[in-house]
ZADO-1210 file (C-alpha; in nm, 4 decimals, padded with zeros to 6 digits):
<atoms>
<atom x="09.8380" y="-03.4322" z="02.8823" code="UNK" pos="1"/>
<atom x="09.6399" y="-03.7497" z="02.8943" code="UNK" pos="2"/>
<atom x="09.5527" y="-03.6664" z="03.3004" code="UNK" pos="3"/>
<atom x="09.4168" y="-03.3392" z="03.1768" code="UNK" pos="4"/>
<atom x="09.2622" y="-03.4471" z="02.8904" code="UNK" pos="5"/>
<atom x="09.0636" y="-03.7093" z="03.1213" code="UNK" pos="6"/>
<atom x="09.0071" y="-03.4714" z="03.3884" code="UNK" pos="7"/>
<atom x="08.7927" y="-03.2658" z="03.1151" code="UNK" pos="8"/>
<atom x="08.5863" y="-03.5791" z="03.0511" code="UNK" pos="9"/>
<atom x="08.5061" y="-03.6298" z="03.4290" code="UNK" pos="10"/>
<atom x="08.4223" y="-03.2343" z="03.4745" code="UNK" pos="11"/>
<atom x="08.1973" y="-03.2635" z="03.1623" code="UNK" pos="12"/>
<atom x="08.0389" y="-03.5554" z="03.2832" code="UNK" pos="13"/>
<atom x="07.9610" y="-03.4053" z="03.6074" code="UNK" pos="14"/>
<atom x="07.7254" y="-03.1419" z="03.3645" code="UNK" pos="15"/>
<atom x="07.5310" y="-03.3661" z="03.1883" code="UNK" pos="16"/>
<atom x="07.4701" y="-03.5211" z="03.5000" code="UNK" pos="17"/>
<atom x="07.3825" y="-03.2226" z="03.7369" code="UNK" pos="18"/>
<atom x="07.2279" y="-03.0976" z="03.3615" code="UNK" pos="19"/>
<atom x="06.9705" y="-03.4045" z="03.3518" code="UNK" pos="20"/>
<atom x="06.8861" y="-03.3907" z="03.6981" code="UNK" pos="21"/>
<atom x="06.8183" y="-03.0751" z="03.6956" code="UNK" pos="22"/>
<atom x="06.5850" y="-03.0891" z="03.4207" code="UNK" pos="23"/>
<atom x="06.4107" y="-03.4129" z="03.5878" code="UNK" pos="24"/>
<atom x="06.3404" y="-03.1569" z="03.8855" code="UNK" pos="25"/>
<atom x="06.2129" y="-02.9076" z="03.6776" code="UNK" pos="26"/>
<atom x="05.9875" y="-03.1672" z="03.4791" code="UNK" pos="27"/>
<atom x="05.8812" y="-03.2571" z="03.7586" code="UNK" pos="28"/>
<atom x="05.7020" y="-02.9177" z="03.8706" code="UNK" pos="29"/>
<atom x="05.3503" y="-02.8575" z="03.8690" code="UNK" pos="30"/>
<atom x="05.2911" y="-02.5965" z="03.5602" code="UNK" pos="31"/>
<atom x="05.2099" y="-02.2429" z="03.6215" code="UNK" pos="32"/>
<atom x="04.8406" y="-02.1237" z="03.5322" code="UNK" pos="33"/>
<atom x="04.7981" y="-01.8200" z="03.3239" code="UNK" pos="34"/>
<atom x="04.6032" y="-01.6046" z="03.4396" code="UNK" pos="35"/>
<atom x="04.2971" y="-01.4427" z="03.2044" code="UNK" pos="36"/>
<atom x="04.3939" y="-01.1981" z="02.9543" code="UNK" pos="37"/>
<atom x="04.1545" y="-00.9261" z="03.0278" code="UNK" pos="38"/>
<atom x="04.0311" y="-00.6575" z="02.7513" code="UNK" pos="39"/>
<atom x="04.0516" y="-00.3126" z="02.8094" code="UNK" pos="40"/>
<atom x="03.7180" y="-00.1282" z="02.8649" code="UNK" pos="41"/>
<atom x="03.8000" y="00.1708" z="02.7003" code="UNK" pos="42"/>
<atom x="04.0329" y="00.1913" z="02.4470" code="UNK" pos="43"/>
<atom x="04.4006" y="00.2536" z="02.4233" code="UNK" pos="44"/>
<atom x="04.4631" y="00.6198" z="02.3709" code="UNK" pos="45"/>
<atom x="04.6468" y="00.7215" z="02.0658" code="UNK" pos="46"/>
<atom x="04.9489" y="00.8918" z="02.1433" code="UNK" pos="47"/>
<atom x="04.9829" y="01.3246" z="02.1727" code="UNK" pos="48"/>
<atom x="05.1781" y="01.3055" z="01.8342" code="UNK" pos="49"/>
<atom x="05.3225" y="01.1112" z="01.5311" code="UNK" pos="50"/>
<atom x="05.5279" y="01.2268" z="01.3381" code="UNK" pos="51"/>
<atom x="05.2915" y="01.2318" z="01.0304" code="UNK" pos="52"/>
<atom x="05.1268" y="01.5079" z="01.2431" code="UNK" pos="53"/>
<atom x="05.4326" y="01.7344" z="01.2591" code="UNK" pos="54"/>
<atom x="05.5372" y="01.7528" z="00.9477" code="UNK" pos="55"/>
<atom x="05.8020" y="01.5472" z="00.9655" code="UNK" pos="56"/>
<atom x="05.9715" y="01.2760" z="00.7213" code="UNK" pos="57"/>
<atom x="06.1351" y="00.9561" z="00.7515" code="UNK" pos="58"/>
<atom x="06.3989" y="00.8874" z="00.4831" code="UNK" pos="59"/>
<atom x="06.5857" y="00.6189" z="00.4499" code="UNK" pos="60"/>
</atoms>
């Protein structure tokens, strides 16, 4: 039982070390530049129908 507990501890420590290594590598990566937001030149078209136009009601 003690040997199994030690193996669990060893695996846990190995995972934490690997996670720490990956975290440090990702932190050192350059940040991606976000593209500028584009404003649409034409207004966004409305949907062809809405439930109120068809006479439908949404009852809860």
